[in-house]
PQR file with spaces between the fields and no chain letter, atoms N, CA, C, O and H, PARSE charges and radii, in Angstrom:
ATOM       1  N    MET     1     -22.206  -31.615    3.668 -0.4000 1.5000
ATOM       2  CA   MET     1     -20.908  -31.191    3.192 -0.0000 2.0000
ATOM       3  C    MET     1     -21.046  -30.350    1.924  0.5500 1.7000
ATOM       4  O    MET     1     -20.395  -29.313    1.795 -0.5500 1.4000
ATOM       5  N    VAL     2     -21.873  -30.781    1.007 -0.4000 1.5000
ATOM       6  CA   VAL     2     -22.047  -30.063   -0.247 -0.0000 2.0000
ATOM       7  C    VAL     2     -22.713  -28.711    0.001  0.5500 1.7000
ATOM       8  O    VAL     2     -22.398  -27.731   -0.675 -0.5500 1.4000
ATOM       9  H    VAL     2     -22.401  -31.624    1.112  0.4000 1.0000
ATOM      10  N    ARG     3     -23.611  -28.657    0.944 -0.4000 1.5000
ATOM      11  CA   ARG     3     -24.333  -27.416    1.242 -0.0000 2.0000
ATOM      12  C    ARG     3     -23.379  -26.310    1.676  0.5500 1.7000
ATOM      13  O    ARG     3     -23.491  -25.181    1.199 -0.5500 1.4000
ATOM      14  H    ARG     3     -23.866  -29.453    1.492  0.4000 1.0000
ATOM      15  N    SER     4     -22.453  -26.608    2.561 -0.4000 1.5000
ATOM      16  CA   SER     4     -21.538  -25.578    3.049 -0.0000 2.0000
ATOM      17  C    SER     4     -20.615  -25.085    1.933  0.5500 1.7000
ATOM      18  O    SER     4     -20.254  -23.909    1.907 -0.5500 1.4000
ATOM      19  H    SER     4     -22.361  -27.526    2.949  0.4000 1.0000
ATOM      20  N    LYS     5     -20.238  -25.959    1.030 -0.4000 1.5000
ATOM      21  CA   LYS     5     -19.381  -25.563   -0.084 -0.0000 2.0000
ATOM      22  C    LYS     5     -20.139  -24.633   -1.030  0.5500 1.7000
ATOM      23  O    LYS     5     -19.569  -23.675   -1.552 -0.5500 1.4000
ATOM      24  H    LYS     5     -20.531  -26.914    1.052  0.4000 1.0000
ATOM      25  N    LYS     6     -21.420  -24.917   -1.249 -0.4000 1.5000
ATOM      26  CA   LYS     6     -22.228  -24.087   -2.129 -0.0000 2.0000
ATOM      27  C    LYS     6     -22.449  -22.709   -1.511  0.5500 1.7000
ATOM      28  O    LYS     6     -22.410  -21.701   -2.216 -0.5500 1.4000
ATOM      29  H    LYS     6     -21.883  -25.695   -0.825  0.4000 1.0000
ATOM      30  N    VAL     7     -22.675  -22.660   -0.231 -0.4000 1.5000
ATOM      31  CA   VAL     7     -22.862  -21.384    0.449 -0.0000 2.0000
ATOM      32  C    VAL     7     -21.590  -20.555    0.335  0.5500 1.7000
ATOM      33  O    VAL     7     -21.658  -19.351    0.088 -0.5500 1.4000
ATOM      34  H    VAL     7     -22.707  -23.479    0.342  0.4000 1.0000
ATOM      35  N    LYS     8     -20.454  -21.173    0.508 -0.4000 1.5000
ATOM      36  CA   LYS     8     -19.191  -20.456    0.406 -0.0000 2.0000
ATOM      37  C    LYS     8     -18.989  -19.923   -1.007  0.5500 1.7000
ATOM      38  O    LYS     8     -18.511  -18.802   -1.182 -0.5500 1.4000
ATOM      39  H    LYS     8     -20.399  -22.151    0.709  0.4000 1.0000
ATOM      40  N    LYS     9     -19.343  -20.707   -2.010 -0.4000 1.5000
ATOM      41  CA   LYS     9     -19.203  -20.261   -3.396 -0.0000 2.0000
ATOM      42  C    LYS     9     -20.119  -19.077   -3.658  0.5500 1.7000
ATOM      43  O    LYS     9     -19.722  -18.129   -4.335 -0.5500 1.4000
ATOM      44  H    LYS     9     -19.731  -21.617   -1.869  0.4000 1.0000
ATOM      45  N    GLU    10     -21.328  -19.116   -3.137 -0.4000 1.5000
ATOM      46  CA   GLU    10     -22.264  -18.008   -3.327 -0.0000 2.0000
ATOM      47  C    GLU    10     -21.750  -16.737   -2.665  0.5500 1.7000
ATOM      48  O    GLU    10     -21.896  -15.644   -3.213 -0.5500 1.4000
ATOM      49  H    GLU    10     -21.650  -19.886   -2.587  0.4000 1.0000
ATOM      50  N    ILE    11     -21.155  -16.878   -1.499 -0.4000 1.5000
ATOM      51  CA   ILE    11     -20.606  -15.715   -0.796 -0.0000 2.0000
ATOM      52  C    ILE    11     -19.442  -15.123   -1.582  0.5500 1.7000
ATOM      53  O    ILE    11     -19.341  -13.905   -1.727 -0.5500 1.4000
ATOM      54  H    ILE    11     -21.037  -17.766   -1.054  0.4000 1.0000
ATOM      55  N    VAL    12     -18.572  -15.978   -2.083 -0.4000 1.5000
ATOM      56  CA   VAL    12     -17.426  -15.509   -2.869 -0.0000 2.0000
ATOM      57  C    VAL    12     -17.905  -14.844   -4.157  0.5500 1.7000
ATOM      58  O    VAL    12     -17.369  -13.811   -4.556 -0.5500 1.4000
ATOM      59  H    VAL    12     -18.654  -16.968   -1.965  0.4000 1.0000
ATOM      60  N    ASP    13     -18.904  -15.424   -4.805 -0.4000 1.5000
ATOM      61  CA   ASP    13     -19.445  -14.837   -6.030 -0.0000 2.0000
ATOM      62  C    ASP    13     -20.047  -13.460   -5.762  0.5500 1.7000
ATOM      63  O    ASP    13     -19.860  -12.533   -6.551 -0.5500 1.4000
ATOM      64  H    ASP    13     -19.340  -16.263   -4.481  0.4000 1.0000
ATOM      65  N    GLU    14     -20.759  -13.329   -4.665 -0.4000 1.5000
ATOM      66  CA   GLU    14     -21.363  -12.048   -4.305 -0.0000 2.0000
ATOM      67  C    GLU    14     -20.288  -10.996   -4.019  0.5500 1.7000
ATOM      68  O    GLU    14     -20.416   -9.842   -4.430 -0.5500 1.4000
ATOM      69  H    GLU    14     -20.910  -14.082   -4.024  0.4000 1.0000
ATOM      70  N    LYS    15     -19.239  -11.399   -3.318 -0.4000 1.5000
ATOM      71  CA   LYS    15     -18.141  -10.466   -3.040 -0.0000 2.0000
ATOM      72  C    LYS    15     -17.440  -10.051   -4.329  0.5500 1.7000
ATOM      73  O    LYS    15     -17.026   -8.901   -4.472 -0.5500 1.4000
ATOM      74  H    LYS    15     -19.136  -12.335   -2.985  0.4000 1.0000
ATOM      75  N    LEU    16     -17.308  -10.985   -5.261 -0.4000 1.5000
ATOM      76  CA   LEU    16     -16.680  -10.672   -6.541 -0.0000 2.0000
ATOM      77  C    LEU    16     -17.505   -9.641   -7.310  0.5500 1.7000
ATOM      78  O    LEU    16     -16.945   -8.703   -7.879 -0.5500 1.4000
ATOM      79  H    LEU    16     -17.645  -11.919   -5.145  0.4000 1.0000
ATOM      80  N    LEU    17     -18.819   -9.804   -7.332 -0.4000 1.5000
ATOM      81  CA   LEU    17     -19.674   -8.832   -8.008 -0.0000 2.0000
ATOM      82  C    LEU    17     -19.588   -7.464   -7.340  0.5500 1.7000
ATOM      83  O    LEU    17     -19.536   -6.443   -8.025 -0.5500 1.4000
ATOM      84  H    LEU    17     -19.273  -10.566   -6.870  0.4000 1.0000
ATOM      85  N    ASP    18     -19.574   -7.435   -6.012 -0.4000 1.5000
ATOM      86  CA   ASP    18     -19.425   -6.164   -5.295 -0.0000 2.0000
ATOM      87  C    ASP    18     -18.099   -5.500   -5.643  0.5500 1.7000
ATOM      88  O    ASP    18     -18.036   -4.286   -5.838 -0.5500 1.4000
ATOM      89  H    ASP    18     -19.616   -8.264   -5.455  0.4000 1.0000
ATOM      90  N    THR    19     -17.057   -6.290   -5.719 -0.4000 1.5000
ATOM      91  CA   THR    19     -15.734   -5.766   -6.061 -0.0000 2.0000
ATOM      92  C    THR    19     -15.720   -5.206   -7.475  0.5500 1.7000
ATOM      93  O    THR    19     -15.103   -4.171   -7.728 -0.5500 1.4000
ATOM      94  H    THR    19     -17.108   -7.276   -5.561  0.4000 1.0000
ATOM      95  N    ILE    20     -16.388   -5.878   -8.389 -0.4000 1.5000
ATOM      96  CA   ILE    20     -16.446   -5.401   -9.777 -0.0000 2.0000
ATOM      97  C    ILE    20     -17.119   -4.039   -9.846  0.5500 1.7000
ATOM      98  O    ILE    20     -16.624   -3.135  -10.519 -0.5500 1.4000
ATOM      99  H    ILE    20     -16.889   -6.719   -8.183  0.4000 1.0000
ATOM     100  N    PHE    21     -18.247   -3.885   -9.153 -0.4000 1.5000
ATOM     101  CA   PHE    21     -18.942   -2.598   -9.173 -0.0000 2.0000
ATOM     102  C    PHE    21     -18.099   -1.503   -8.521  0.5500 1.7000
ATOM     103  O    PHE    21     -18.083   -0.365   -8.991 -0.5500 1.4000
ATOM     104  H    PHE    21     -18.649   -4.619   -8.606  0.4000 1.0000
ATOM     105  N    LEU    22     -17.407   -1.844   -7.451 -0.4000 1.5000
ATOM     106  CA   LEU    22     -16.541   -0.877   -6.773 -0.0000 2.0000
ATOM     107  C    LEU    22     -15.382   -0.455   -7.676  0.5500 1.7000
ATOM     108  O    LEU    22     -15.065    0.731   -7.769 -0.5500 1.4000
ATOM     109  H    LEU    22     -17.420   -2.768   -7.069  0.4000 1.0000
ATOM     110  N    LEU    23     -14.757   -1.416   -8.333 -0.4000 1.5000
ATOM     111  CA   LEU    23     -13.632   -1.106   -9.215 -0.0000 2.0000
ATOM     112  C    LEU    23     -14.067   -0.295  -10.434  0.5500 1.7000
ATOM     113  O    LEU    23     -13.316    0.551  -10.920 -0.5500 1.4000
ATOM     114  H    LEU    23     -15.014   -2.379   -8.257  0.4000 1.0000
ATOM     115  N    LYS    24     -15.268   -0.551  -10.923 -0.4000 1.5000
ATOM     116  CA   LYS    24     -15.761    0.230  -12.059 -0.0000 2.0000
ATOM     117  C    LYS    24     -15.951    1.691  -11.659  0.5500 1.7000
ATOM     118  O    LYS    24     -15.595    2.594  -12.416 -0.5500 1.4000
ATOM     119  H    LYS    24     -15.878   -1.239  -10.528  0.4000 1.0000
ATOM     120  N    ARG    25     -16.514    1.926  -10.462 -0.4000 1.5000
ATOM     121  CA   ARG    25     -16.680    3.303   -9.979 -0.0000 2.0000
ATOM     122  C    ARG    25     -15.332    3.973   -9.776  0.5500 1.7000
ATOM     123  O    ARG    25     -15.153    5.139  -10.126 -0.5500 1.4000
ATOM     124  H    ARG    25     -16.803    1.192   -9.847  0.4000 1.0000
ATOM     125  N    GLU    26     -14.376    3.229   -9.205 -0.4000 1.5000
ATOM     126  CA   GLU    26     -13.039    3.785   -8.970 -0.0000 2.0000
ATOM     127  C    GLU    26     -12.367    4.151  -10.292  0.5500 1.7000
ATOM     128  O    GLU    26     -11.770    5.221  -10.408 -0.5500 1.4000
ATOM     129  H    GLU    26     -14.522    2.281   -8.921  0.4000 1.0000
ATOM     130  N    TRP    27     -12.460    3.281  -11.274 -0.4000 1.5000
ATOM     131  CA   TRP    27     -11.857    3.535  -12.578 -0.0000 2.0000
ATOM     132  C    TRP    27     -12.501    4.759  -13.237  0.5500 1.7000
ATOM     133  O    TRP    27     -11.802    5.607  -13.790 -0.5500 1.4000
ATOM     134  H    TRP    27     -12.945    2.411  -11.179  0.4000 1.0000
ATOM     135  N    ALA    28     -13.826    4.847  -13.179 -0.4000 1.5000
ATOM     136  CA   ALA    28     -14.525    5.991  -13.774 -0.0000 2.0000
ATOM     137  C    ALA    28     -14.155    7.288  -13.058  0.5500 1.7000
ATOM     138  O    ALA    28     -13.982    8.326  -13.698 -0.5500 1.4000
ATOM     139  H    ALA    28     -14.395    4.158  -12.730  0.4000 1.0000
ATOM     140  N    TYR    29     -14.034    7.231  -11.741 -0.4000 1.5000
ATOM     141  CA   TYR    29     -13.663    8.414  -10.956 -0.0000 2.0000
ATOM     142  C    TYR    29     -12.262    8.897  -11.332  0.5500 1.7000
ATOM     143  O    TYR    29     -12.060   10.083  -11.594 -0.5500 1.4000
ATOM     144  H    TYR    29     -14.175    6.389  -11.221  0.4000 1.0000
ATOM     145  N    LEU    30     -11.310    7.988  -11.359 -0.4000 1.5000
ATOM     146  CA   LEU    30      -9.938    8.364  -11.714 -0.0000 2.0000
ATOM     147  C    LEU    30      -9.848    8.852  -13.157  0.5500 1.7000
ATOM     148  O    LEU    30      -9.107    9.787  -13.460 -0.5500 1.4000
ATOM     149  H    LEU    30     -11.475    7.025  -11.147  0.4000 1.0000
ATOM     150  N    ASP    31     -10.599    8.217  -14.034 -0.4000 1.5000
ATOM     151  CA   ASP    31     -10.591    8.621  -15.435 -0.0000 2.0000
ATOM     152  C    ASP    31     -11.167   10.027  -15.603  0.5500 1.7000
ATOM     153  O    ASP    31     -10.660   10.815  -16.402 -0.5500 1.4000
ATOM     154  H    ASP    31     -11.201    7.457  -13.789  0.4000 1.0000
ATOM     155  N    SER    32     -12.223   10.342  -14.856 -0.4000 1.5000
ATOM     156  CA   SER    32     -12.803   11.684  -14.957 -0.0000 2.0000
ATOM     157  C    SER    32     -11.855   12.739  -14.399  0.5500 1.7000
ATOM     158  O    SER    32     -11.787   13.849  -14.926 -0.5500 1.4000
ATOM     159  H    SER    32     -12.635    9.702  -14.208  0.4000 1.0000
ATOM     160  N    ILE    33     -11.128   12.406  -13.344 -0.4000 1.5000
ATOM     161  CA   ILE    33     -10.134   13.339  -12.798 -0.0000 2.0000
ATOM     162  C    ILE    33      -9.048   13.603  -13.835  0.5500 1.7000
ATOM     163  O    ILE    33      -8.649   14.748  -14.045 -0.5500 1.4000
ATOM     164  H    ILE    33     -11.184   11.504  -12.915  0.4000 1.0000
ATOM     165  N    MET    34      -8.576   12.550  -14.475 -0.4000 1.5000
ATOM     166  CA   MET    34      -7.522   12.707  -15.476 -0.0000 2.0000
ATOM     167  C    MET    34      -8.024   13.490  -16.694  0.5500 1.7000
ATOM     168  O    MET    34      -7.264   14.243  -17.303 -0.5500 1.4000
ATOM     169  H    MET    34      -8.901   11.620  -14.305  0.4000 1.0000
ATOM     170  N    ALA    35      -9.285   13.315  -17.046 -0.4000 1.5000
ATOM     171  CA   ALA    35      -9.841   14.033  -18.193 -0.0000 2.0000
ATOM     172  C    ALA    35      -9.947   15.531  -17.904  0.5500 1.7000
ATOM     173  O    ALA    35      -9.774   16.352  -18.805 -0.5500 1.4000
ATOM     174  H    ALA    35      -9.903   12.703  -16.552  0.4000 1.0000
ATOM     175  N    ARG    36     -10.230   15.886  -16.653 -0.4000 1.5000
ATOM     176  CA   ARG    36     -10.361   17.296  -16.282 -0.0000 2.0000
ATOM     177  C    ARG    36      -9.026   17.936  -15.934  0.5500 1.7000
ATOM     178  O    ARG    36      -8.937   19.156  -15.787 -0.5500 1.4000
ATOM     179  H    ARG    36     -10.371   15.219  -15.921  0.4000 1.0000
ATOM     180  N    SER    37      -8.005   17.131  -15.803 -0.4000 1.5000
ATOM     181  CA   SER    37      -6.696   17.637  -15.406 -0.0000 2.0000
ATOM     182  C    SER    37      -6.022   18.374  -16.563  0.5500 1.7000
ATOM     183  O    SER    37      -6.059   17.927  -17.710 -0.5500 1.4000
ATOM     184  H    SER    37      -8.078   16.141  -15.921  0.4000 1.0000
ATOM     185  N    ILE    38      -5.415   19.496  -16.242 -0.4000 1.5000
ATOM     186  CA   ILE    38      -4.712   20.281  -17.260 -0.0000 2.0000
ATOM     187  C    ILE    38      -3.426   19.576  -17.673  0.5500 1.7000
ATOM     188  O    ILE    38      -3.128   19.452  -18.861 -0.5500 1.4000
ATOM     189  H    ILE    38      -5.385   19.859  -15.310  0.4000 1.0000
ATOM     190  N    ASP    39      -2.675   19.121  -16.691 -0.4000 1.5000
ATOM     191  CA   ASP    39      -1.408   18.435  -16.955 -0.0000 2.0000
ATOM     192  C    ASP    39      -1.386   17.127  -16.163  0.5500 1.7000
ATOM     193  O    ASP    39      -0.865   17.093  -15.048 -0.5500 1.4000
ATOM     194  H    ASP    39      -2.917   19.222  -15.726  0.4000 1.0000
ATOM     195  N    PRO    40      -1.948   16.045  -16.725 -0.5600 1.5000
ATOM     196  CA   PRO    40      -1.988   14.773  -15.994  0.2800 2.0000
ATOM     197  C    PRO    40      -0.582   14.257  -15.681  0.5500 1.7000
ATOM     198  O    PRO    40       0.306   14.286  -16.533 -0.5500 1.4000
ATOM     199  N    THR    41      -0.399   13.796  -14.469 -0.4000 1.5000
ATOM     200  CA   THR    41       0.903   13.282  -14.065 -0.0000 2.0000
ATOM     201  C    THR    41       1.054   11.827  -14.494  0.5500 1.7000
ATOM     202  O    THR    41       0.083   11.150  -14.830 -0.5500 1.4000
ATOM     203  H    THR    41      -1.121   13.773  -13.776  0.4000 1.0000
ATOM     204  N    GLU    42       2.278   11.378  -14.473 -0.4000 1.5000
ATOM     205  CA   GLU    42       2.562    9.982  -14.802 -0.0000 2.0000
ATOM     206  C    GLU    42       1.938    9.055  -13.756  0.5500 1.7000
ATOM     207  O    GLU    42       1.457    7.971  -14.086 -0.5500 1.4000
ATOM     208  H    GLU    42       3.067   11.928  -14.200  0.4000 1.0000
ATOM     209  N    TYR    43       1.951    9.490  -12.493 -0.4000 1.5000
ATOM     210  CA   TYR    43       1.349    8.692  -11.424 -0.0000 2.0000
ATOM     211  C    TYR    43      -0.163    8.569  -11.626  0.5500 1.7000
ATOM     212  O    TYR    43      -0.750    7.520  -11.364 -0.5500 1.4000
ATOM     213  H    TYR    43       2.343   10.371  -12.224  0.4000 1.0000
ATOM     214  N    GLY    44      -0.775    9.639  -12.090 -0.4000 1.5000
ATOM     215  CA   GLY    44      -2.210    9.598  -12.355 -0.0000 2.0000
ATOM     216  C    GLY    44      -2.548    8.616  -13.455  0.5500 1.7000
ATOM     217  O    GLY    44      -3.493    7.836  -13.337 -0.5500 1.4000
ATOM     218  H    GLY    44      -0.298   10.492  -12.304  0.4000 1.0000
ATOM     219  N    ARG    45      -1.773    8.657  -14.521 -0.4000 1.5000
ATOM     220  CA   ARG    45      -1.985    7.703  -15.625 -0.0000 2.0000
ATOM     221  C    ARG    45      -1.762    6.268  -15.160  0.5500 1.7000
ATOM     222  O    ARG    45      -2.473    5.351  -15.569 -0.5500 1.4000
ATOM     223  H    ARG    45      -1.005    9.290  -14.616  0.4000 1.0000
ATOM     224  N    PHE    46      -0.770    6.091  -14.306 -0.4000 1.5000
ATOM     225  CA   PHE    46      -0.491    4.762  -13.765 -0.0000 2.0000
ATOM     226  C    PHE    46      -1.665    4.275  -12.917  0.5500 1.7000
ATOM     227  O    PHE    46      -2.069    3.118  -13.026 -0.5500 1.4000
ATOM     228  H    PHE    46      -0.192    6.837  -13.973  0.4000 1.0000
ATOM     229  N    ASP    47      -2.217    5.155  -12.069 -0.4000 1.5000
ATOM     230  CA   ASP    47      -3.360    4.782  -11.231 -0.0000 2.0000
ATOM     231  C    ASP    47      -4.567    4.377  -12.075  0.5500 1.7000
ATOM     232  O    ASP    47      -5.263    3.417  -11.744 -0.5500 1.4000
ATOM     233  H    ASP    47      -1.889    6.096  -11.981  0.4000 1.0000
ATOM     234  N    VAL    48      -4.814    5.104  -13.160 -0.4000 1.5000
ATOM     235  CA   VAL    48      -5.926    4.766  -14.052 -0.0000 2.0000
ATOM     236  C    VAL    48      -5.681    3.402  -14.701  0.5500 1.7000
ATOM     237  O    VAL    48      -6.597    2.587  -14.798 -0.5500 1.4000
ATOM     238  H    VAL    48      -4.248    5.884  -13.428  0.4000 1.0000
ATOM     239  N    ALA    49      -4.463    3.159  -15.137 -0.4000 1.5000
ATOM     240  CA   ALA    49      -4.138    1.879  -15.779 -0.0000 2.0000
ATOM     241  C    ALA    49      -4.282    0.714  -14.800  0.5500 1.7000
ATOM     242  O    ALA    49      -4.762   -0.356  -15.173 -0.5500 1.4000
ATOM     243  H    ALA    49      -3.718    3.822  -15.058  0.4000 1.0000
ATOM     244  N    VAL    50      -3.872    0.919  -13.559 -0.4000 1.5000
ATOM     245  CA   VAL    50      -3.994   -0.136  -12.546 -0.0000 2.0000
ATOM     246  C    VAL    50      -5.466   -0.410  -12.238  0.5500 1.7000
ATOM     247  O    VAL    50      -5.876   -1.567  -12.143 -0.5500 1.4000
ATOM     248  H    VAL    50      -3.482    1.789  -13.255  0.4000 1.0000
ATOM     249  N    ALA    51      -6.261    0.649  -12.083 -0.4000 1.5000
ATOM     250  CA   ALA    51      -7.688    0.480  -11.805 -0.0000 2.0000
ATOM     251  C    ALA    51      -8.376   -0.260  -12.951  0.5500 1.7000
ATOM     252  O    ALA    51      -9.218   -1.128  -12.720 -0.5500 1.4000
ATOM     253  H    ALA    51      -5.928    1.589  -12.160  0.4000 1.0000
ATOM     254  N    LYS    52      -8.017    0.084  -14.175 -0.4000 1.5000
ATOM     255  CA   LYS    52      -8.591   -0.579  -15.350 -0.0000 2.0000
ATOM     256  C    LYS    52      -8.201   -2.056  -15.388  0.5500 1.7000
ATOM     257  O    LYS    52      -9.035   -2.915  -15.674 -0.5500 1.4000
ATOM     258  H    LYS    52      -7.333    0.789  -14.363  0.4000 1.0000
ATOM     259  N    ALA    53      -6.944   -2.348  -15.101 -0.4000 1.5000
ATOM     260  CA   ALA    53      -6.473   -3.738  -15.113 -0.0000 2.0000
ATOM     261  C    ALA    53      -7.171   -4.568  -14.038  0.5500 1.7000
ATOM     262  O    ALA    53      -7.555   -5.711  -14.287 -0.5500 1.4000
ATOM     263  H    ALA    53      -6.266   -1.651  -14.868  0.4000 1.0000
ATOM     264  N    LYS    54      -7.335   -3.999  -12.848 -0.4000 1.5000
ATOM     265  CA   LYS    54      -8.030   -4.713  -11.771 -0.0000 2.0000
ATOM     266  C    LYS    54      -9.473   -5.008  -12.167  0.5500 1.7000
ATOM     267  O    LYS    54      -9.973   -6.111  -11.947 -0.5500 1.4000
ATOM     268  H    LYS    54      -7.023   -3.071  -12.646  0.4000 1.0000
ATOM     269  N    TYR    55     -10.137   -4.012  -12.753 -0.4000 1.5000
ATOM     270  CA   TYR    55     -11.531   -4.173  -13.168 -0.0000 2.0000
ATOM     271  C    TYR    55     -11.673   -5.298  -14.191  0.5500 1.7000
ATOM     272  O    TYR    55     -12.534   -6.166  -14.050 -0.5500 1.4000
ATOM     273  H    TYR    55      -9.731   -3.116  -12.931  0.4000 1.0000
ATOM     274  N    PHE    56     -10.824   -5.279  -15.221 -0.4000 1.5000
ATOM     275  CA   PHE    56     -10.934   -6.299  -16.258 -0.0000 2.0000
ATOM     276  C    PHE    56     -10.519   -7.683  -15.760  0.5500 1.7000
ATOM     277  O    PHE    56     -11.035   -8.692  -16.242 -0.5500 1.4000
ATOM     278  H    PHE    56     -10.124   -4.574  -15.335  0.4000 1.0000
ATOM     279  N    TYR    57      -9.600   -7.740  -14.808 -0.4000 1.5000
ATOM     280  CA   TYR    57      -9.228   -9.035  -14.226 -0.0000 2.0000
ATOM     281  C    TYR    57     -10.427   -9.643  -13.496  0.5500 1.7000
ATOM     282  O    TYR    57     -10.747  -10.817  -13.684 -0.5500 1.4000
ATOM     283  H    TYR    57      -9.181   -6.921  -14.416  0.4000 1.0000
ATOM     284  N    CYS    58     -11.082   -8.838  -12.667 -0.4000 1.5000
ATOM     285  CA   CYS    58     -12.247   -9.341  -11.928 -0.0000 2.0000
ATOM     286  C    CYS    58     -13.394   -9.674  -12.875  0.5500 1.7000
ATOM     287  O    CYS    58     -14.128  -10.637  -12.650 -0.5500 1.4000
ATOM     288  H    CYS    58     -10.822   -7.884  -12.514  0.4000 1.0000
ATOM     289  N    LEU    59     -13.550   -8.883  -13.927 -0.4000 1.5000
ATOM     290  CA   LEU    59     -14.590   -9.153  -14.912 -0.0000 2.0000
ATOM     291  C    LEU    59     -14.342  -10.492  -15.611  0.5500 1.7000
ATOM     292  O    LEU    59     -15.277  -11.258  -15.842 -0.5500 1.4000
ATOM     293  H    LEU    59     -12.954   -8.101  -14.110  0.4000 1.0000
ATOM     294  N    ARG    60     -13.085  -10.768  -15.945 -0.4000 1.5000
ATOM     295  CA   ARG    60     -12.725  -12.043  -16.562 -0.0000 2.0000
ATOM     296  C    ARG    60     -13.000  -13.206  -15.603  0.5500 1.7000
ATOM     297  O    ARG    60     -13.489  -14.258  -16.014 -0.5500 1.4000
ATOM     298  H    ARG    60     -12.325  -10.146  -15.757  0.4000 1.0000
ATOM     299  N    GLU    61     -12.680  -13.003  -14.329 -0.4000 1.5000
ATOM     300  CA   GLU    61     -12.938  -14.042  -13.325 -0.0000 2.0000
ATOM     301  C    GLU    61     -14.438  -14.324  -13.220  0.5500 1.7000
ATOM     302  O    GLU    61     -14.850  -15.480  -13.122 -0.5500 1.4000
ATOM     303  H    GLU    61     -12.282  -12.148  -13.996  0.4000 1.0000
ATOM     304  N    ALA    62     -15.242  -13.279  -13.239 -0.4000 1.5000
ATOM     305  CA   ALA    62     -16.696  -13.453  -13.171 -0.0000 2.0000
ATOM     306  C    ALA    62     -17.210  -14.194  -14.402  0.5500 1.7000
ATOM     307  O    ALA    62     -18.122  -15.014  -14.301 -0.5500 1.4000
ATOM     308  H    ALA    62     -14.908  -12.340  -13.318  0.4000 1.0000
ATOM     309  N    LYS    63     -16.632  -13.908  -15.550 -0.4000 1.5000
ATOM     310  CA   LYS    63     -17.049  -14.591  -16.775 -0.0000 2.0000
ATOM     311  C    LYS    63     -16.721  -16.079  -16.699  0.5500 1.7000
ATOM     312  O    LYS    63     -17.518  -16.913  -17.129 -0.5500 1.4000
ATOM     313  H    LYS    63     -15.891  -13.242  -15.633  0.4000 1.0000
ATOM     314  N    GLU    64     -15.552  -16.414  -16.155 -0.4000 1.5000
ATOM     315  CA   GLU    64     -15.180  -17.823  -16.000 -0.0000 2.0000
ATOM     316  C    GLU    64     -16.097  -18.543  -15.022  0.5500 1.7000
ATOM     317  O    GLU    64     -16.338  -19.742  -15.160 -0.5500 1.4000
ATOM     318  H    GLU    64     -14.905  -15.736  -15.806  0.4000 1.0000
ATOM     319  N    ARG    65     -16.609  -17.816  -14.037 -0.4000 1.5000
ATOM     320  CA   ARG    65     -17.512  -18.405  -13.048 -0.0000 2.0000
ATOM     321  C    ARG    65     -18.970  -18.373  -13.509  0.5500 1.7000
ATOM     322  O    ARG    65     -19.862  -18.823  -12.789 -0.5500 1.4000
ATOM     323  H    ARG    65     -16.413  -16.841  -13.926  0.4000 1.0000
ATOM     324  N    ASN    66     -19.209  -17.840  -14.707 -0.4000 1.5000
ATOM     325  CA   ASN    66     -20.562  -17.697  -15.262 -0.0000 2.0000
ATOM     326  C    ASN    66     -21.457  -16.859  -14.355  0.5500 1.7000
ATOM     327  O    ASN    66     -22.616  -17.203  -14.124 -0.5500 1.4000
ATOM     328  H    ASN    66     -18.485  -17.474  -15.291  0.4000 1.0000
ATOM     329  N    LEU    67     -20.912  -15.761  -13.847 -0.4000 1.5000
ATOM     330  CA   LEU    67     -21.678  -14.862  -12.994 -0.0000 2.0000
ATOM     331  C    LEU    67     -22.366  -13.801  -13.832  0.5500 1.7000
ATOM     332  O    LEU    67     -21.884  -13.408  -14.894 -0.5500 1.4000
ATOM     333  H    LEU    67     -19.970  -15.482  -14.035  0.4000 1.0000
ATOM     334  N    SER    68     -23.490  -13.354  -13.335 -0.4000 1.5000
ATOM     335  CA   SER    68     -24.204  -12.261  -13.972 -0.0000 2.0000
ATOM     336  C    SER    68     -24.836  -11.414  -12.880  0.5500 1.7000
ATOM     337  O    SER    68     -25.344  -11.945  -11.892 -0.5500 1.4000
ATOM     338  H    SER    68     -23.881  -13.674  -12.472  0.4000 1.0000
ATOM     339  N    ALA    69     -24.807  -10.106  -13.056 -0.4000 1.5000
ATOM     340  CA   ALA    69     -25.426   -9.214  -12.083 -0.0000 2.0000
ATOM     341  C    ALA    69     -26.942   -9.232  -12.245  0.5500 1.7000
ATOM     342  O    ALA    69     -27.675   -8.863  -11.328 -0.5500 1.4000
ATOM     343  H    ALA    69     -24.395   -9.675  -13.859  0.4000 1.0000
ATOM     344  N    ILE    70     -27.405   -9.661  -13.409 -0.4000 1.5000
ATOM     345  CA   ILE    70     -28.836   -9.745  -13.683 -0.0000 2.0000
ATOM     346  C    ILE    70     -29.296  -11.159  -13.367  0.5500 1.7000
ATOM     347  O    ILE    70     -28.756  -12.128  -13.902 -0.5500 1.4000
ATOM     348  H    ILE    70     -26.810   -9.961  -14.154  0.4000 1.0000
ATOM     349  N    LYS    71     -30.275  -11.275  -12.514 -0.4000 1.5000
ATOM     350  CA   LYS    71     -30.779  -12.605  -12.128 -0.0000 2.0000
ATOM     351  C    LYS    71     -32.093  -12.894  -12.799  0.5500 1.7000
ATOM     352  O    LYS    71     -32.668  -13.963  -12.595 -0.5500 1.4000
ATOM     353  H    LYS    71     -30.714  -10.489  -12.079  0.4000 1.0000
């Protein structure tokens, strides 16, 4: 019983780390688009803010779970 719970936790932790890396790339991509934009739109700024919030939320969750990308 304990083994299956641990495997599930490891899978969830791995997915969380993958999500963090994906969100960081998305945030950097949107931020670079906005930096190169002559007249950034309100929707663009909103998208950057949402991507940043998602990234930091997942990062906080990983910190609470004591996760590290470095093993």
